[in-house]
C-alpha positions as CSV (number, residue, x, y, z in Angstrom):
1,M,112.5,112.8,96.2
2,A,114.0,115.3,93.7
3,N,117.4,113.8,94.1
4,R,116.0,110.4,93.3
5,Y,114.4,111.5,90.1
6,R,117.4,113.6,89.1
7,N,119.7,110.6,89.6
8,A,117.3,108.4,87.5
9,I,117.3,111.0,84.7
10,V,121.1,111.3,84.7
11,G,121.4,107.5,84.6
12,A,118.9,107.2,81.8
13,S,120.7,109.9,79.8
14,V,124.1,108.2,80.3
15,T,122.6,104.9,79.1
16,L,121.0,106.5,76.0
17,M,124.3,108.3,75.2
18,A,126.1,104.9,75.5
19,V,123.6,103.3,73.2
20,A,124.0,106.1,70.6
21,G,127.8,105.7,70.9
22,I,127.5,102.0,70.1
23,G,125.3,102.6,67.1
24,W,127.8,105.3,65.8
25,T,130.9,103.2,66.5
26,V,129.8,99.8,65.4
27,G,127.3,100.7,62.8
28,I,123.6,99.8,62.5
29,D,124.4,97.0,60.0
30,A,126.7,95.2,62.5
31,I,124.1,95.6,65.3
32,Q,121.4,94.1,63.0
33,H,123.7,91.3,61.9
34,Y,124.4,90.2,65.6
35,Q,120.9,91.2,66.8
36,G,119.8,87.6,67.4
37,D,123.0,86.5,69.2
38,L,122.9,89.8,71.2
39,I,119.4,89.2,72.5
40,Y,120.0,85.5,73.2
41,Y,123.3,85.9,75.1
42,T,122.1,88.9,77.0
43,M,119.2,86.8,78.4
44,R,121.6,83.9,79.2
45,H,123.9,86.4,80.8
46,M,121.1,87.8,83.0
47,Q,120.1,84.3,84.0
48,L,123.7,83.5,85.3
49,V,123.7,86.9,87.1
50,G,120.3,86.4,88.5
51,W,120.8,82.9,90.0
52,S,124.3,83.7,91.3
53,M,123.1,87.0,92.9
54,L,120.1,85.2,94.5
55,L,122.5,82.7,96.1
56,A,124.8,85.6,97.1
57,L,122.0,87.4,98.8
58,A,120.6,84.3,100.4
59,T,123.9,83.5,102.0
60,G,125.6,86.9,102.3
61,L,122.8,88.8,104.1
62,P,122.4,86.2,106.9
63,A,126.2,85.8,107.3
64,G,126.6,89.6,107.6
65,I,123.8,89.7,110.2
66,L,125.3,86.8,112.1
67,L,128.8,88.4,112.1
68,S,127.3,91.6,113.5
69,R,125.8,90.0,116.6
70,P,127.7,90.6,119.9
71,L,128.7,87.0,120.5
72,V,130.4,86.7,117.1
73,A,131.5,90.3,116.3
74,R,134.9,90.0,118.0
75,H,135.8,87.3,115.6
76,A,134.1,88.8,112.6
77,E,137.3,89.8,110.7
78,K,138.6,86.2,110.9
79,F,135.4,84.8,109.5
80,M,135.3,87.5,106.9
81,Q,138.3,85.9,105.2
82,I,136.2,82.9,104.4
83,F,134.0,85.1,102.2
84,N,137.0,86.7,100.7
85,I,138.0,83.5,98.8
86,G,136.1,84.5,95.7
87,N,138.0,87.8,95.5
88,T,141.4,86.7,96.6
89,I,141.7,84.0,94.1
90,P,141.7,85.2,90.4
91,S,138.4,84.8,88.6
92,I,140.0,82.3,86.1
93,A,141.2,80.1,89.0
94,V,137.7,80.2,90.7
95,L,136.1,79.2,87.4
96,A,138.6,76.3,87.0
97,L,138.0,75.1,90.5
98,A,134.2,75.2,89.9
99,L,134.7,73.3,86.7
100,A,136.7,70.6,88.4
101,V,134.0,70.1,91.1
102,F,130.8,70.7,89.2
103,G,131.7,69.9,85.6
104,I,131.0,72.0,82.5
105,G,128.1,74.3,81.9
106,D,126.0,76.9,83.7
107,K,126.2,75.3,87.1
108,P,129.9,75.8,87.8
109,S,129.5,79.3,86.3
110,I,126.8,80.2,88.8
111,I,128.9,78.8,91.7
112,A,131.9,80.8,90.6
113,L,129.9,84.0,90.2
114,W,128.3,83.4,93.6
115,L,131.7,83.2,95.3
116,A,132.9,86.3,93.5
117,S,129.8,88.3,94.7
118,L,129.8,87.2,98.4
119,L,132.3,89.5,100.1
120,P,130.8,93.0,99.3
121,I,127.3,91.8,100.5
122,V,128.7,90.2,103.7
123,R,131.0,93.1,104.5
124,N,128.5,95.9,103.9
125,T,125.7,94.1,105.8
126,Y,128.1,93.7,108.7
127,E,129.3,97.3,108.6
128,G,125.8,98.7,108.1
129,L,124.5,97.0,111.2
130,K,127.5,97.9,113.3
131,Q,127.0,101.6,112.3
132,V,123.5,101.8,113.6
133,P,123.5,104.3,116.5
134,P,123.4,102.5,119.9
135,A,120.8,105.0,121.0
136,L,118.3,103.6,118.5
137,R,118.8,100.1,119.9
138,D,118.5,101.3,123.5
139,A,115.3,103.2,122.6
140,A,113.9,100.0,121.0
141,R,114.7,98.0,124.1
142,G,113.2,100.7,126.2
143,V,109.8,100.2,124.5
144,G,110.0,96.5,125.0
145,M,111.1,95.2,121.6
146,K,112.6,91.8,121.5
147,P,116.0,91.2,119.8
148,Y,114.5,90.0,116.5
149,Q,112.1,93.0,116.4
150,I,115.1,95.3,117.0
151,L,116.9,93.7,114.1
152,F,114.1,93.8,111.6
153,R,112.4,97.0,112.6
154,V,115.3,99.2,113.6
155,E,118.7,97.9,112.6
156,L,118.1,96.5,109.1
157,P,116.0,99.6,107.9
158,N,118.7,101.9,109.0
159,A,121.5,99.8,107.5
160,I,119.8,99.5,104.1
161,P,121.8,102.3,102.4
162,I,125.1,100.6,103.2
163,I,123.8,97.1,102.5
164,V,122.6,98.3,99.1
165,G,126.0,99.8,98.3
166,G,127.4,96.3,98.8
167,I,124.8,94.7,96.6
168,R,125.5,97.2,93.8
169,T,129.3,96.5,94.1
170,A,128.6,92.7,94.0
171,L,126.3,93.2,91.0
172,A,129.0,95.1,89.1
173,I,131.5,92.4,89.9
174,N,129.1,89.7,88.9
175,V,128.1,91.2,85.5
176,G,131.7,92.0,84.7
177,T,132.9,88.5,85.5
178,A,130.1,86.6,83.8
179,P,131.6,86.8,80.3
180,L,134.4,84.6,81.5
181,S,131.9,81.8,82.0
182,I,132.3,80.9,78.3
183,L,135.7,79.3,79.3
184,I,133.8,76.6,81.3
185,G,130.8,76.2,79.0
186,G,128.5,78.8,80.4
187,E,126.5,80.9,77.9
188,S,126.8,84.7,78.4
189,L,127.9,87.8,76.5
190,G,131.3,86.3,76.6
191,S,130.1,84.1,73.7
192,I,130.1,87.3,71.6
193,I,133.3,88.9,73.1
194,F,135.7,86.0,72.9
195,P,135.0,85.0,69.2
196,G,135.5,88.6,68.4
197,I,138.9,88.4,70.0
198,Y,139.9,85.2,68.4
199,L,138.7,86.3,64.9
200,N,140.0,89.9,65.4
201,N,136.4,91.1,64.7
202,Q,136.4,94.6,66.2
203,D,132.6,95.1,65.7
204,Q,131.7,91.9,67.4
205,L,134.2,92.4,70.3
206,L,133.0,96.0,70.9
207,L,129.3,95.0,70.7
208,G,129.7,92.3,73.3
209,A,131.9,94.4,75.6
210,T,129.6,97.4,75.4
211,A,126.5,95.3,75.9
212,T,128.1,94.0,79.1
213,A,128.8,97.5,80.4
214,L,125.3,98.7,79.5
215,L,123.7,95.7,81.3
216,A,125.8,96.5,84.4
217,L,124.7,100.2,84.3
218,M,121.0,99.3,83.8
219,L,120.9,96.7,86.6
220,D,122.7,99.1,88.9
221,A,120.1,101.8,88.1
222,V,117.3,99.4,88.9
223,V,118.7,98.5,92.3
224,S,119.4,102.2,93.1
225,I,116.0,103.4,92.1
226,A,114.2,100.5,94.0
227,S,116.2,101.1,97.1
228,N,115.7,104.9,97.0
229,A,111.9,104.4,96.6
230,Y,111.8,102.0,99.6
231,L,113.9,104.4,101.8
232,T,111.7,107.3,100.7
233,K,108.5,105.3,101.6
234,R,110.0,104.5,105.0
235,G,110.9,108.1,105.6
236,L,114.6,107.3,105.7
237,L,115.4,109.3,102.6
238,R,114.1,112.7,101.4
């Protein structure tokens, strides 16, 4: 419990220091000047991240579970390469392919971000379930649990720390890649960053880039605190 709150305090302190650093480097006048754009594009950025992460979780978690089952586990590494497509191909190329198939706008951006976020979730779900001690499964079978009960009551709760690690990695990749969505018509903090690059406007560029980093830190902290609270409630973390 103490570790959880200590980590939360450290994370909050780092975030506050980063915010103070932005104010000192960019200047309050510049922040006020871009305040409207910053709020709007941050919300749009979060929408892209939210929808693509929901898709990644909805497909990545079941895929990782399936790959960990005995009948499929021997071929897991071969199937894992399918989910590696979004990471093997450069982000720009993934965006271009999504644009060619789905057109311009938020839809291809969400698809591209979904592909980029899949592998960490699938990989960590698979590894987390494989690392559950066999003795726990044997004990569950011994008390008469069915396979689906063993999965949901024994395996998944014990694999959560590793699964959450994959989700946090996927989230960081997602938030960091989302600014590129401007190249295919998606609205994100890239709409502040790229004009800053084109116009050589250092304040605008720094503001957009730092807002992206802060968003990644805050979302990571939310996932970390929520997972720690759940694990503590279940008695899996002290």
